[in-house]
C-alpha angles and dihedrals in degrees: 000000000000123000111294098333094088087208121170121237114195133176113207112224100227090055096062095075097044097080122012110241093010127118133191118221136178089236116059128180109268091215092063118108111263114239132212116274125244137182086270091065092058089047089053089053091050089050086057089050089055084055091057093062096034090055092047091049098044098042105024107044106023104050127093111258092232100030121116096216139035129280109311133239108210128208123187114224134177114253111252093218105106092208092065120096118260090249093055110110132172124215110228112200120208110204117210109222126190095276089051093054094048089048089052091047097048089055094050105036118070133159094232093061093048091049092050089052092050091052092044095051098039110108133162091213123039107126116161112286094008125126090251090053091048091050091054091047091053090050091054090047090050091051092050090051090049088056091054091244098139094233128201138184132234113212124202134171110215132187116232136174099232136172126282116250086260087063098208142107125195137231120190120193122176091335096312113116126207125194110212122202093186118105140202113196119226094021116149108256132226143067121303131177131196147121116292118245123186110222104174109230096348093244121153089252092052091057089044088057092051092050091050088055088053092245112150118228097187114121093358126137102232120218111201136170122247116247145053094059132031125272089248093055092049091054094045091052090050094049089050090063092046098254115164099220144349132228116196122197134175105241112215088232088070101025125047099197130108119293091241093064120128125217124215131192145111133270102208109127093217146037132275132012105340092203092060102039110185095002130088115250100232120161116274094004114141118218131170110275106265141136135202119275084222093073111110121243097206133061118264128191135176115223133194120260086244090056090048093050091049089053099044094047088067099039122110133185131096127327115273121250118278112293095019093095094058095104129124104230109135120251092356128135104201113232133166095236131233138237094276093059092095121179137163129220123204118188115190112198136135138204112256139165122234131189113225131187128207112199121211137185127181136205105202120226120239097224111017103026094162093061115074148168118226118221110188142179134188112244106185129070137175090243134352090327093190100159093031101048116354095063093046093048093048089051090050093054095044090049089053091047095048096047094045090052091050088055099044100040105025106034095241111164117197112207096220134031128267120217114200110200127191103195128205133208093028091142088065091059110291089305097159094047095046095047090053092051092048090052097047101023096132097054096034093051093052099040107031112093096188148333124236120195120215096189124120094349095154120039106116148357109273124086113240134173139188119196143124114302090242086070095056096093090051092049090050095054089044093056089052090061104044123084119238114252092225094047117020089192089068132058122236087246092059089059091065100032116125091039137062102294092194090056089049099045112017123077128186115258096257125213087245093057113110090225095054099091090053094051097038103034102036105019092235114155105252132186134198119181125171148148107247141152125284089219096070135270122354102279096226097055110115094020137096085247096074091111136140092255094054092047091050093047094044096050098035094056091054090048095054092048093049093047092058094046095044092050091051091049095045090060090059099039113036093136093079089069092085100048114120134181118240096243096054094092090055092052093048090056089061089062094042096218120153112238119255107213116235127164112253091236095046115104121226109258126189134165110256143175099229111014129250121316140170092252093056091048090048088054091060093043096051092046096046093046092050095045095049096041101043092040090066110017098062094048098045096032093048093048090051092046093053094047089057 
């Protein structure tokens, strides 16, 4: 720890042997020469994300509310007093302070192990219920068993509207036919005809603008751009204005991939199996015939940018409202369309039943084993799903390994239990997690302290968070304490000072967020923190391009740009390095670390193997934010939640 920064310095064990006399630290000198990024840099960032949740679990959930230290490791020793009976024994409590924990972490976390997990759980085909998905589930189960976690599985049989074996739907416009391989689960099926109407992103406000222009939407096939809101919301908005079908395409202005790229997703405006709403989809369980009100009543289909361009080049009608024509389709003049722009949409899907498996492992608590925190990650994906599912699954397994080793080798004793959950059918709308909640809602609601999502934690360069509004004050104070990954002399909060920090950092808990069903369905405090892009969702989600290579390229390019900018800024604004928030002294007293004096204008310098970089600064920021946030929010918020 340094001065009042309470920053974490950690040496990863695998790095010690890579270069003699060279150490890797979260803080690197901002004056060092930046180096080129490699897959290992991304892996190091992921290892720091592991620290986020490890710190949150170890510090936030398993400490005594009134204890001065961390979870104790107890040893029973004979009293040295000779007058005592032979049976008299004294419990000597060894308190793990912050330096103890970092020492344990550096011995258990290493980049090689994380890279091995990323390779192991990387798969091109692991759609929910498929053979590839089943193999990954078995591997997670085997790993949990190797860690002596007594794992188990949770089996469900869900009904889904899935593709025919042909795998294509058709769009016909003015005699030109397009076969589309993209797919939206739970769409209504059938053949629909109507005039095409361009409706921008399909938001409520977009349809309101069309109505203000006296343009009828009744019976129209609505063409909308992907992004801003979920596919399900776009379809629901279109159905509300009596549209007959929805076509969704990724506009090149928002997505930088090839014009022949397909999109995949679902259009159920809800979570879980829509054919057993409120009930768990266990095998052979009879429920009253019902279906979710969130199922769409009109067909919906994703189309390629090339198909959208071919349609819009031949569309007529008036010019769109200001801003609607800012798309990137080549040789296209954006128009709204008219009644003569007739098209047909044929969606070929069928109702099928899929068996899905959730995989669980548990590390039992030593004092309150019936109380637990759930840490979960989605395992399935439409395609490779590297950023969406592979990273999260790897984090889950590495967390289990690290904490298990701390217990078996170092005598660490968590107070409460930790449940590790590998969810299935997340691409269909958090189905696996929701069905588990519906099946065990009474016990989960009473015993689960919080849920932590491991999905999509690293896809960009800007810190974002989703949480209950009562946590906002805590998040604000946390941001004031944590160094920016692009400039360690400044806090994350300073980057958004002078404007509304909530608008810059906080995001609503979206329906597509993996933590949403825990918060909305069961009222369990849930947290999602991540580094993402300010320009919207990670562009390769829901495509076959969500690969390791694209994640590395997307993030590394941002890192290099930010490193150059931050180094230029740091030369003109070193004075901010000494700024401290008023409540930092109070927070330091909790950890009971003596201050180490450092001049406010003195940059942090450490020996390093490769110089300072954005990814390494990001590691420290993610770790510190997660530690500070999860340390407090899940104790205080849960206590308040239970009292209510």
